[in-house]
N, C-alpha and C positions, 0 to 999 in steps of 0.2 A: 504494500500500500504506500502511495505517495502522500505528501502533505496536501496536495491539490485534491486527490481522491478522498482523503479523510474529510476535508472541509466541505466538499460537495455532499458526501453522505451525511455529515452532521447537519448541513443546511436542510437537506430533504427531511430528515427526522424531525428537526425543530419546527419546520413549517407545517408538517403533517400534524404534530401533536399540539402545537400552540395555535394553529389556525391563522397564521399571519405570514406575510412575506419577510424574509430576513436576508440582509445583504451578506455576501460572502465575507467581506471584510469584517463585518460584525461577528461572524462565527469565530474568526481568529481572535477577536478581542474577548469574546466570552470564554474561549479555551484558555487564554492567558489568565483570565480571572479565576478560572477553576483551579489553576495551579499556583494561585497566590500572587500574581503579577498585575500591576496597574494597567499594562498595555501589552499588545503583541510585540511591539518593538522592545519593551523591557524584557519580555520573556526570551526573545531571540538573543539578547545580549548576555543572558545568564544560563540558558538551557536549550535543549532540543527535545522534540517529541520522540516518543518511542512507542512500540506496541509489544504484544506478547508478554505483558506484565514485566517488562524490563525497566528497572528504575523505580521512581516514586509515583504511586497513584495519588490523585487529588484527595485531600482529606478536609472535611468541613467546608467545602467550597460553595455550598448552596447560597449563603448570604452574600458572598463575594460576587457570584454570577448574577444574582438578582440585582445587586447594587450596580454592577457594570451595565446591565441591560437598561436600568432606569437612567443611567448617565447617557445612554445612547438614544434616549427619548422614547422608549417603549412604555406602554401603560403598565401600571403595577400588576394587574392580573395577568397580562401577557408576559411580563418579565418573569413572574413566578413559574408560569408554564414552560417558558423557554429554558429556564435554569434547570428545572426538573428533567426535561427532555434531554438536554445536553449532558447532564451528569449520568443519566441512565445510559445514554449512547457511549459515553467514555468508559463506563464500567463494563458494558457488554463487549466492547471492542478491546478491552484491556489496554486502554491508552494510558501512557504514563509520561513522565518527564525525566530527563537525565541532565544534571548540571554540568557545565563545561569543567568546573573544578573537579568533579568526580571523574570525568573522562581524562583529565590530566594524568591520572595514575597509570594510564596505558603507556605513557611515554617513558616511564621508569619502572618497567615491570619486573626487573631482575637485577641481581648483583653479579658483576663480572668477577670471576675468581682469578684475578691477575696476580695476586700475591702468592698463591699456591702453585699456579701453573707456569708462571714466567711469561715474558713478553713474546717469546717466539712460538708459543704453543697455540693450537687452535682455540678460538674463542669458546669459552664455556660459560653457561649461565645457570644460576641457581635461584629458584624462586624463594622468596622469604615466606615461610609457612604461615606466619601470623598474618602477613599482608594478604596472601591468597585466601586464607580463611575469612578474613574480614570482607574482602571483595565478594566472595561466594555468598556470604550471609546476606548481602544486599543485592545480589544478582548482577554484579558488575564485572564478572570475569569476562575475558576476551571472547570465549566461546558463547557465553550467554548473550553478549552484546551483538554478536554476529547473527543471532536468531531473531533480531528485530529489523525487518525490512524498512519500517518507518524511520528508525534511528539512522540506518545507513543512508536512506534517501535524504533525511534532514541534514546529515553531514555533507552529503554530495551537493545539496542545494546551497549550503553555507559556503562550500569551497568555491562556488562559482562567482563569488563577489568581487575580487578573489579574497580568500582567507587562508593564508599559509598554515595557521594552526589547525584548521579543519582538514587540510590536506595531510598534515602530519599525523593527526588522529586516525584518519582513514588508512594511511600507510601502516600504522601500528595494528589496526584491526585486520587488514588484509595480508599482513606479512606471512610469507611462506617460502619454502625452498622452491627453486625452479623445477617443475615436474618433468619427468623423462618422457619424451614423445615417441620413443622407439617402438613400442608395441602398437600405438595408435597408427603410426606411419606404416608399420607392417600390415595392419589390418586393411589400410587403404590400398595396399598392393595385393590384396587377396588372400593373405595368410589366414588360416582357420585358427581361431583362438580357443584355448581351454576356458573353462568357467572362471578359473582364478585369473587368467590373463585378461578376460573381459572385465573383471572387477578393477584390475589395474588401469585399463583403458578408461573405464568410467571415472576413476579417481583422477586420471590425467585431465579428462574433459571438465571435471569440476574445478581443479586447481589451476588450469592454464589461464582462464580469464581472471581468476583471483590474483595470480602472480602478476599479470599485466597491469591490473588496477593498483597493486602494491607498488610497482615500479613507477607508474604514472604519478601517483600521489606523492611518493617519496621525492621524486624529482621536482615536482611542483613546490613542495614544502622547502626544499633546498634553494631553489631559484627564488622563492619568496622571502628568503632571508633567515631561515632557521638553520643555525650552524650545526646542531646535532643531526639534522636531516642530511646536510651536505656530507658530513662524516660518514653517516650510515650508508648513503648512496655510494660514496667512494669505495667503501669496504665491500658492500654487497655486490657491486657491479664492476669492481676492479677498475675504477675510473679515476685516474690521477687528476683530471681536470676538476673534479669535484673535491678532491683532497686540497688542491690549491685554493679552491673557492673557500673551503672551510678554514684554511690558514688566514685568508684575508678578512674573514668575517669576525664580528664581535659576538659576545655571548658565551654562555657556558658550553664547555666541550670536554669530553673525556680525553685528557692529555695522554694517558697511557695507551689508549686505542689509537690516537693520532701517531704516537711513536711506533706502534706496531705496523702501521701501513705506510709510514713515511717512505718516499721513493729514494731518498739519498741519505748517506750517513750523517751529513750536516743537519738535515731536517730531523732525522731520528734523534740526534743528540740534543737538539733544541727542545723537542717535546719530552724527551726523557728528563731534561732539567726541569721543565714545567711540571711534569708528573711528580718528580722528586720533591719539588717545593710544595706540592699539594699533599705530600705525605706518603708517597709510594716507596716502600722500602726496596722493592725489586728494581725499580727504576734507578734509585740511588746507588744500589750495588752494581748495576750494570755500568753506570757511568764511572764509578770508582775503578771497576775492573778494566775499563778502557783507558785508565790513566788520567781521569778528570780530577784535578787537584781539589776543586771545590767539593766534589762528592767524597773524595778520600777524607778530607778534613771533617765533613759532617759525620761520617761514620766513626772517625777517630774521637770526635766529641762525645759520642755515645758510650765510649769506654772499651771498644773492641781492641784487644791487644795487638792483633795483626795490623789493623788500620792505623793504630797509634804508632807502631813501629814504622809503617810505610810513610806516614806523615813526617816523623822525625828524620828518617833517612832522606826524604825529599828536601827537608829544610837544611840538612847538613850538605847535601849535594849543591844547594843553591847558595852556600856560604852564609847561612842564617842560624848561627849557634843559639841565639836567644830563643828563637822559635822552636828549635829542637828541644831545649830545656822546658819550654812550656808544655810540650807533649809529654815529656818525662814526668813532670809534676801531675799532669792529668792521669798518666798511667799509674803513678804511685797512689793517687787517690782512689783508683779502681783496683788496687791490689796487685799491680804488675810493676816490674822494674825493667825498663828497656836496656839497662846496662848489665843486667845479669844474663849470663849465657844459659841457654836451654839445651845445649848440645848433650847428647847421651848416647850410649851404645845399647842396642836391642838385639835379642835373639832373632836370627833370620831362618825361619822354617822350624820344623819339628814341633814337639808338644808345647814348647815355650815361645812359639813364634809371636813376636811383638812385645814380649815382656822385657823389662830391663835386663841387660846382659849380666849373667852370673858366671864368673870364671870357673866356679866349682863344677858347672855342667859343661862348659866349653861349647864348641861348635861354631857354626858360621854366625857372623854378626854384621850389623850395619849401623851406621851412625846417622842420627837425625837431630833436628833442632836448629837453632840459630845462635850465633855468637852474640854476646852483649855488645851494644853500641858503645863506642868510645865518644863521649861528649866533651867538647872543649871546656876548659875552665872559664868561669865567669867571675866578674867582680861581685862583691856583696850586694851592691845596689842593683846589679843586673839580675841576680837571683831573686831579689825582692820583686822586681818588675815581672819576672817570669812566673813567680808564684801568684802574684796578683792577677795576671792575665789568665792563668790556669783556673784560679778560683772563679773568675768571671765566666769562663766556659762551663765549669761544673755547676754553677748556680743558674746558668741560662738553659742548660739541657734539662727537660722535664724528667 
């Protein structure tokens, strides 16, 4: 059902039961009143119509509809009849409303597991169980929303204005993997299909137009200025033009995902830095492992002994003994001593493989660990400066 068809059917019902002519525009105004809005324009700015009991049914709307009918210059008796007829119609057709704010949840339906899987892994998504349960309780799961033709048409109608947000919501609703056309094309060539293969073809015929709608709306949302849509389009359709568009745009964006699909090492490093500044540990570690001094020092500040040593070694190599001592004082505060050797002998193979070497048992051995750093001597006032800066780092780190 479309909004136009709904309004026409409601108009016919009201005219029959109330015994008077009703303008189509007035039907829209009465519908808005049923859902608690002062006008149809106010309703459209806050919500869209739905059917199949998706969303919120009107509650206690009789006085509001009567009042709106009176405002539209209908007689009191007629206004009462119109209101009753309209609300009966709405109940029988299971007409409801869904607020734009509720639909916004579709745009953040899952949490990306970037910290566990790393940046080079295939994207994984995990639904938040409590969020899904809450949506299911009010009938706003994606599958439930797709069961409302009136909702989909309302969003399609809103998208024609143009409305990038409506395009983005429709893309979120229609999102699916590209269906495989192989069996369908084989059937067109005369291949006889099994019952299972025919079901696969039916599924392809169902999903193929949905996938095209998904691509169309996602692209329109991106071109309409929604940065997250541009990133999603770039990733879903391997389109670097839309990645560059996302880079140029303003607004919230998943920096980790930008780093994953960045086409050049320079662009990847830029977005890794952005992601690290937003709190991504995996992005920070990747930067540090690539030799980024800023990332190394952020990890050193957290008290990691290896990154503390790396930062101190870098400072010594750059001829900055004071900075090396700063990292030594940070290490000491975290229970490590960069000047102490960790070299040791270990059993190589056998029952004691990996244990500290015991000469009573003998056998093959290997040596592992690191020699202690040799830090240059500082003047007393330089040590005080180094300790003060180390304390500043220690108190700054949460």
